C-alpha positions in Angstrom: 0.0 0.0 0.0 2.8 2.4 0.9 4.5 1.7 -2.5 1.3 2.3 -4.3 0.7 5.6 -2.6 4.2 6.7 -3.4 3.7 5.8 -7.1 0.5 7.9 -7.2 2.3 10.9 -5.7 5.1 10.6 -8.3 2.6 10.5 -11.1 0.7 13.5 -9.7 3.9 15.5 -9.4 4.9 14.7 -13.0 1.5 15.7 -14.2 1.7 19.0 -12.3 5.2 19.6 -13.8 4.0 18.9 -17.3 0.9 21.0 -17.0 2.8 24.2 -16.2 1.8 26.7 -13.6 -1.3 28.3 -12.1 -2.7 30.9 -14.5 -4.5 34.0 -13.3 -4.8 37.7 -13.9 -4.1 40.5 -11.4 -6.3 43.6 -11.6 -7.9 46.2 -9.3 -10.6 45.2 -6.8 -12.9 48.0 -7.8 -13.5 48.6 -11.5 -15.3 51.8 -12.6 -17.5 52.3 -15.6 -15.9 53.9 -18.6 -12.3 53.4 -17.5 -9.1 51.7 -18.7 -8.2 48.8 -16.4 -4.6 47.6 -16.3 -4.2 43.8 -16.0 -1.2 41.5 -15.5 -1.4 37.8 -16.4 1.0 35.5 -14.5 1.8 31.9 -13.9 2.4 32.8 -10.2 5.8 31.2 -9.7 9.1 32.1 -8.3 11.3 30.0 -10.5 14.2 32.0 -11.9 14.4 32.1 -15.6 10.8 31.2 -16.4 9.2 33.3 -19.1 5.9 35.0 -19.4 2.8 32.8 -20.1 2.5 31.5 -23.6 -1.1 32.1 -24.6 -3.0 30.7 -27.6 -6.0 33.0 -26.9 -6.7 36.2 -25.0 -10.1 37.9 -25.4 -12.5 39.9 -23.3 -16.2 39.2 -23.1 -18.2 42.3 -22.2 -21.8 43.7 -22.4 -21.1 44.7 -26.0 -19.6 41.4 -27.2 -16.1 39.9 -27.6 -12.9 41.8 -28.3 -9.3 40.7 -28.6 -6.8 41.6 -25.9 -3.4 43.1 -26.8 -0.7 42.0 -24.4 3.0 42.6 -24.0 5.6 41.0 -21.7 6.4 42.8 -18.4 8.0 41.6 -15.2 7.7 37.9 -16.2 4.1 38.2 -17.0 1.8 39.7 -19.7 0.4 43.2 -19.3 -2.5 44.7 -21.1 -5.5 47.1 -20.7 -9.2 46.3 -20.7 -11.4 49.1 -21.9 -14.5 49.1 -19.7 -17.7 50.7 -20.9 -21.1 50.6 -19.3 -22.2 48.3 -16.4 -22.0 44.6 -16.8 -19.6 41.7 -16.4 -16.2 41.8 -18.2 -14.6 38.4 -18.4 -11.1 37.7 -19.5 -10.9 34.5 -21.4 -7.5 32.9 -21.7 -6.1 29.8 -23.2 -2.5 28.6 -22.6 -0.6 26.7 -25.2 -1.5 23.0 -24.5 1.1 20.5 -23.5 1.6 16.7 -23.6 2.6 14.1 -21.0 3.9 10.6 -21.6 4.7 8.8 -18.3 7.0 6.5 -20.3 9.4 9.5 -20.4 10.0 8.9 -16.7 10.1 5.2 -16.8 6.5 4.8 -15.5 3.8 2.7 -17.1 0.6 4.7 -17.5 -1.7 6.7 -19.8 -0.4 9.4 -22.1 -2.3 12.7 -21.7 -3.1 15.7 -23.7 -3.1 18.7 -21.3 -5.2 21.8 -22.4 -5.2 24.7 -19.9 -7.5 27.7 -19.8 -8.3 30.6 -17.4 -11.0 33.1 -16.7 -11.1 36.3 -14.7 -14.4 38.1 -13.9 -14.6 41.9 -13.4 -18.2 42.9 -12.5 -18.9 46.5 -13.1 -22.1 47.6 -11.3 -23.6 44.1 -11.7 -22.2 40.6 -11.8 -25.3 38.6 -12.7 -24.1 38.1 -16.3 -20.7 36.6 -15.4 -22.1 33.1 -16.3 -20.6 33.1 -19.7 -20.0 29.8 -21.4 -18.6 29.2 -24.8 -19.4 25.5 -24.6 -15.8 24.7 -25.6 -13.1 23.0 -23.4 -13.1 23.1 -19.6 -14.7 26.1 -18.1 -15.6 27.2 -14.5 -18.9 29.1 -14.7 -20.0 31.1 -11.6 -23.5 30.4 -10.3 -23.8 33.4 -8.1 -24.0 37.2 -8.6 -20.3 38.1 -8.6 -20.8 41.8 -7.8 -20.3 42.6 -4.1 -19.4 39.0 -3.2 -17.5 39.1 0.1 -16.0 37.3 3.0 -18.5 34.8 4.5 -20.5 34.5 1.3 -21.0 31.1 -0.4 -19.3 30.8 -3.7 -20.8 28.4 -6.2 -19.8 27.4 -9.7 -20.0 24.6 -12.2 -17.1 23.0 -14.1 -18.2 22.2 -17.7 -16.4 20.2 -20.3 -17.7 21.2 -23.8 -20.8 22.5 -22.1 -21.6 19.5 -19.9 -20.9 19.0 -16.2 -17.8 17.0 -15.5 -16.4 15.4 -12.3 -13.0 16.4 -11.0 -10.9 17.9 -8.2 -10.7 21.6 -7.3 -8.7 23.9 -5.1 -9.1 27.6 -4.2 -6.5 29.9 -2.8 -5.9 33.6 -2.2 -3.1 35.0 -4.2 -3.3 38.7 -3.3 -4.9 40.6 -0.4 -6.4 44.1 -0.6 -3.4 45.5 1.3 -0.9 44.3 -1.3 -0.6 47.3 -3.5 2.5 46.6 -5.7 3.1 42.9 -6.1 1.2 39.7 -6.3 1.7 37.2 -3.5 2.8 33.7 -4.5 0.4 31.3 -2.8 1.6 28.0 -1.5 -1.3 26.7 0.5 -4.9 26.3 -0.7 -7.9 27.6 1.4 -10.2 24.9 -0.1 -9.6 21.4 -1.5 -12.4 19.2 -2.8 -13.7 16.6 -5.2 -16.8 17.0 -7.2 -18.8 14.1 -8.8 -21.0 16.4 -10.9 -18.9 19.5 -11.5 -20.3 21.6 -8.7 -17.8 23.7 -6.8 -19.1 25.2 -3.6 -17.4 26.7 -0.5 -17.5 29.6 1.9 -15.2 32.6 1.2 -13.0 32.7 4.3 -11.1 35.9 3.7 -11.0 39.0 1.4 -8.6 39.0 -1.6 -8.0 37.9 -5.1 -9.1 34.3 -5.3 -8.1 31.7 -7.8 -10.1 28.5 -8.2 -8.6 25.6 -10.2 -10.4 22.5 -11.5 -8.7 19.4 -12.9 -10.7 16.7 -14.8 -9.8 13.5 -16.7 -11.6 12.8 -19.9 -11.5 9.2 -21.1 -11.0 9.9 -24.8 -8.1 9.0 -27.0 -6.9 10.9 -30.0 -4.0 12.7 -31.7 -2.6 16.1 -31.0 -0.4 18.1 -33.3 2.1 20.0 -31.1 1.7 23.8 -31.4 5.1 24.6 -29.8 8.4 22.9 -29.0 8.6 21.0 -25.7 11.1 22.9 -23.5 12.7 19.6 -22.6 13.1 18.6 -26.2 10.7 15.6 -26.1 8.7 16.8 -29.1 8.8 19.6 -31.6 6.1 21.9 -33.1 4.2 20.0 -35.8 4.8 16.5 -34.3 1.7 14.3 -34.1 1.4 12.8 -30.6 -1.1 10.1 -29.7 -2.8 10.3 -26.3 -4.9 8.0 -24.3 -6.8 10.6 -22.3 -7.4 14.4 -22.0 -6.5 16.0 -18.7 -7.7 19.6 -18.8 -7.2 22.3 -16.1 -9.2 25.5 -15.8 -8.8 28.5 -13.5 -11.2 31.2 -12.4 -10.0 34.5 -10.8 -12.2 36.9 -8.9 -12.1 39.4 -6.0 -13.7 38.7 -2.7 -14.5 41.9 -0.7 -14.3 42.6 3.0 
């Protein structure tokens, strides 16, 4: 039993390594109508030499529709500006360049996995009732509560959806920045919440104010072939290589502010 547990931990660690880092956006707690909001997108890591997030998609959903988001590298992350108009919910929709994991690389027998990763950040302006935006594609965390004015002690609820359908998986939630941190983002090491969901429901009480990041990991029993979109940093595959996988192991993130 001890040997089995150690094997499981090793596999989990390798999967985390291959899937990259936690992805979220840093932005002001209070967003005003008709303003330009500076954002900074980060992996939230302290590893020297790591580069800014590599994104395949960066758009903003707002009351007037969808717009592309122009980003530039800054301080190890990606900086940009969201143009906020009238009241409504402004949602950053991000997709990282996907990766691939073959346990055989590490001398372990197991499934090969395609690892797509995506992130959302919600910025309610005047109202947060319309933050429940779903594209019906990939893994998404969709809030089920009004995100405007949500604060400490409130109950947070969301569904994790895979291609529009509820999906089981594991979730965590942590605070990465408190209202008092004016200049830099805090690198979180411990989660406030850990749980497993059989139907995609994520539900917990918000224990403290700050910038929260919820992550959800699922496993989809579906095989296929992925054409690599970038070179593997460790040289195990190159852009354009066709890699066969046994399963899909997506991860999604949701960022939001919890008030006092």
